[in-house]
N, C-alpha and C positions, 0 to 999 in steps of 0.2 A: 331229874330225868337224865339229861345228857351232860356229860362232864364238861365239855368245851362250851365256852360262852358263845352262843350263836344268836344273831338277830334274825328275825323272820318278818316277812311282809306278805300281805294279801293284796293283790291288785283288784280293786273293786270298782274301778272307774269307767268300765267299758260301756258302750252304747246299747248293747243287748238287742240289736236289731232283729236277730233271728228268733227271739222269743217275744216278738210283738212290742218291743220297746220297754218291756217290764224289766225292773232291776233284778238281775240274776241273783244278787246277794240275798234277796229276800224270798226267792223261791224256797219251797218247803220240802224237806225230805225227812221222813220219820219224825214228824212233829217239831222239827227244828229248821230254822232258815239255814241256807248254805253258809252264810257268814258266821253264824253261831257255831255250826258244826266244825268248820275249819279252824276258827279262832280257838275253839275248845281244844283241838288237837295240838295247837301251837303254844298253848298257854304255859306249858312247862319249860319252854325255852327262855333265854335271858330277856328277850324283847319281842314284842309283837307290834308291828306297825300295820296300818291299813291305808292304802293309797286310794283316795276317793275323788270323784269329780266335784262333789260338794259335801262339806262336813255336816250339813243340816240333817240329812237322812240317817246319819250314822252316830248321832250324838249319844245314843243310849249305850253304845259299846264302851267297855272300860279299857280302851286301847288308844294309843296315839294315832290321830287321824291326820293325814298329810295330803294336801292338794298339790297337784303337779306344778312345779316351777316352770316347766316348759309344757305348754298345753297343746292339745290336738296333734300329738305325735305318736299316739298309740301307747302300747304297754311300756315301751322304752322310757317314756316320760315318767311313769310311776317308778320304774326300776331306778332311774337316775335320782329322783328326789329321795327315795328311801335309802339309797346308798350314801347320799350326802348327809342324811340325818342320822342314820343308825350309829350306835355307839360301839359296835364291835367290828372287827376286821372283815368278817364274812357275814353275808346276808342270804338266807334262803328266801326265794321268791316263788309264789304260786298264784294261780288265778282263782277268782272267787267262784268259778263254776266247776270245781273239782270236789264234790261232796264226799267222795270216798277216801280222800287223802288222810293219811294217818301219821301220827308222831313217829311211829317206828320207821316209816319210809324216810322221813327227814333224818333221823338218826343214822340210818343205813347210808345215806348219801354223804352225811358229814364225816363218816369214817374215811372218805377219800380225800379230805382236805389236806393239802400240803403246799409248801411255798413254791413248788415247781409249776403250779397252774394258777390261772386267774379265774377260771370258770369251771364249775363241776355240773355237768348237764346230763340229766337222765335221758336215756335213749331207749325207746320202745321198739317193737318189731317193725313198725311202719315209719317212724319219724323221730327226730330229736325233739326235746321238750324244753324250749327256752323259758316257759312259764312254770317249770318245775325244776329249778336249778339254783345253785349257790354261786353268788358273785362276790368277788373281792372288792373292797372299798377303793382299792388302788385303780379301779377302772373308771372312776369319775372323770379324770382328764380326757381319757379316750372317748367317752360318750359325749363330752363337751365338744370335741373336735368333730364327731360324727354329726351332731346337730348343726354345726356351722356348715358342714358339707351337705346338709339336707338328707342325711341318711338316718332313717328312723326305725329300722328293723333290728331286733335283738340279734339276728343272724350276722349283721354287720359287725357287732361286737366280737363275735366268734372268729370272724375273718382276720381280725387284727390283734388277737390275744391268744394266750395259751389255754387250751381247752382240754379238760379231761371228760370224756364221754363215759357215762356209767350205764352199761347194758342192763336193762331191767330183767332180761331173760335169765341172767345168772344170779338173780336174787330169789328170795322166797315169795316175792310179791307178784300178783297177777296184773294183767293189763287194766283190770277194772279199777285199781287204786288210783289211776290217773285219768279216768274217764271224764271227758268234758260234756257238759250239758249245753249243746248248741241249739237245740230245738225243744219245745215243750214235750214233744212226743218221746224224747230221750228219758224223761222222768219215769215213764212207764217201764223202762228196761232195768231200773235200779231195784235191787232186792229190798224187801221191807223187813225190819227187825222188831219193831215195837207193836204192841197191841193197839188197835184203833181206839180213839176216844169216842165215847158214846153219850148221846143225849136224845131226848124225845121232844117232839112238838105235839102237844096234846090239846084236848078240848072236846066239847060236845060235837055231835054230828053237824056238818055243814057250817062249822065256825070259821073255816078258811085255813085249815092246817096245811093243805097241799100247796096253796098259793104262797104261804109263808116259807115253807120248805124250799120251794122252787127259787124264791128270791135269795134265801140264805145260801143255797147251792151256788148261785152265780157269784156271790161274794167270796166264798171259800175257794171256788175253782179259780177265780181271778188272782187269788193270793198264792196259788200253786199247790193247794191241798188236793189229795185224792179223797173223794167223798162217796160213800155208799148210803143207800136208803133202804130201810125195812118198813114195809107197810103192814099194819095189823088190820085184819078184817074179822070182826067178831061174828059174822053171819055165814062164814064159809065162802068159798070162791072156786071158780074153775078157770084155768088158763088154756086147757085143751078144748078144741071144738070137735064136735062129733064127726066121726069118719076120718079124722086125721090120724096119722100113724101113731103118734104118742098117745092119743086117746085110746086107740085100739089096743096098744100094748098094756096100758093100765087096766083096761076092761078085761084083758086076758089074764091078769093076775100079777103083772110086774109090780114089785114093791118100790123100785127106784127107776125112773125114766129120765134120761138126759138127751136133749137135742142141742145141736151146735151148728154154727156156720163159721165162716171165715173170721168174723169179728165179735161173736157173742155166743153164749150158751145159756140154757135154762134147765133147771133140775127140778123134778117133781118126785117127792119121797113121801110115802105113807107114814103116818106116825100115830101112836096111841096116846101120847101126852106131849105137852109143849114145854120146851125150855128155851126161852128167847136167847139166852146167853150162848147156847150151842150154835145158833144161827150166826152169831157174830164171828165165829171161827171162819166162816166163808168169806169174810171181809178182811183177811189178814194182810192184803196189799193196800188197804185204805188207811188214811190218817184219821178220818172222822166217819162215824156211822150215825145217821139221823134216823130215829124210829118215829114213824107217824102213828100216833095213837097211844095206847097203854097209859091212860090218864091215872090209873090207880096203881101203877108200878112204882118201884123205888128208884128208877132212873132219874137223874137230874133232868129237868125239863123246862121248856117255855110253854106256858099255857096261853092259847088263844081264847080270850074271854068275850062272850057276847053280852050276857047279863050279869053273871056272877061266877067266880071261880069254883071248880068242882074238884080240883086236885089238892092233895095234901100240901100245905104251904111249905113244909119242911123239905120237899123235893123241888121246889120252884126256884129257878134261876131268875126268871123274869115273867112278867105278864105282858102280852100284846093285846091291845084292845082299841076299838074305835069309839067306845062309849065314854061316859063321864066317870066310869069306875076308877078308883085309885086305891090300891092296897096299902095298908098301913105299914107293912114291913118288907114287902117284895117290890123290887124295882118295877114300875109300871110305865110302859111306853106305848106309843101309837104303833099300829101294825106296819105303817110305812117307814118307821124308824129302823130300817134294815141294818144300816151300818152300826148303829148303837147296839142292836140285838146281837149282831155278829161279834162285836167287841166284848160283850158279856161272855159269850161262849169261849172266845179266845182266852180271856182272862181267867174264867172260872173252871174251864174244862181243859183247854190245851196247855196253857202256861203252868197252871197249878199241878197238872199231871206230870209235867216235865221236872218240876222242882221236888216231887216226892221221891 
């Protein structure tokens, strides 16, 4: 990739208080965790280090994990440890909550490296970016002295070193490349690029499909996924009530009717035939789409079984049941084993799709 040998580091040890204490590294964007996305962009450089609060959560990553030598001093503790450990003279540092970061941006910044400066810091329209910067290994003694003086901000490093500020506005990159996810609501502002992963929860009438979907939704949402649901009704349905404006429009002959408010909208469109896969296009900003029903479809599915399964076993990911039934070849779990059912979906639908 880049000609110069450059070490890189992801600071993943923050407290994540503004996202409810959840680990930002494992928030999901386009079916990948933040840490997977960023480390994938950095994988072509000479070295990838990950600064962590505890190694245990990150042991699945194929990178060097470093716990802070100086703890509870914020991001400068991670920068310090990574600078001491890295094998190259210069270290690119970024935060774990920058899912749009690209290798091309790092290469662009590295073009500014020279012996005349100690830090090379990206500068956006609104602020400087100490967690999207390149640091020289020669700064280790300076940071040591700052810690002794109880100065823990990366900005203190800039006050006592030679800094080259790199204006983002003169590059080909937009501000979104360094966007931080400080609140869960910020995830909704990110563009989506992959098609959602689709599975069904099927079974006979009144088997408990809706309850299972609701509980799976809670798990996937807590993991940071954006989730949509499609419900199939084989007997026809009406969402307009008589005398409402949308009802009157349809009765007057409108083929498509849309109603919206500040935070939601609904679309009613007449159709002569059904293609469920066309409906999935409406969910292009979701990571996962759960279809309720369609027990005879080819979609991969979890079947909720009361007495005996009715779905083609070739389409089954798992069976959820409260009875004594046990399938000879399909994983069979109790309906309240929600975390295990969710893990099957993650393994068979989400992770497998990413590897294809």
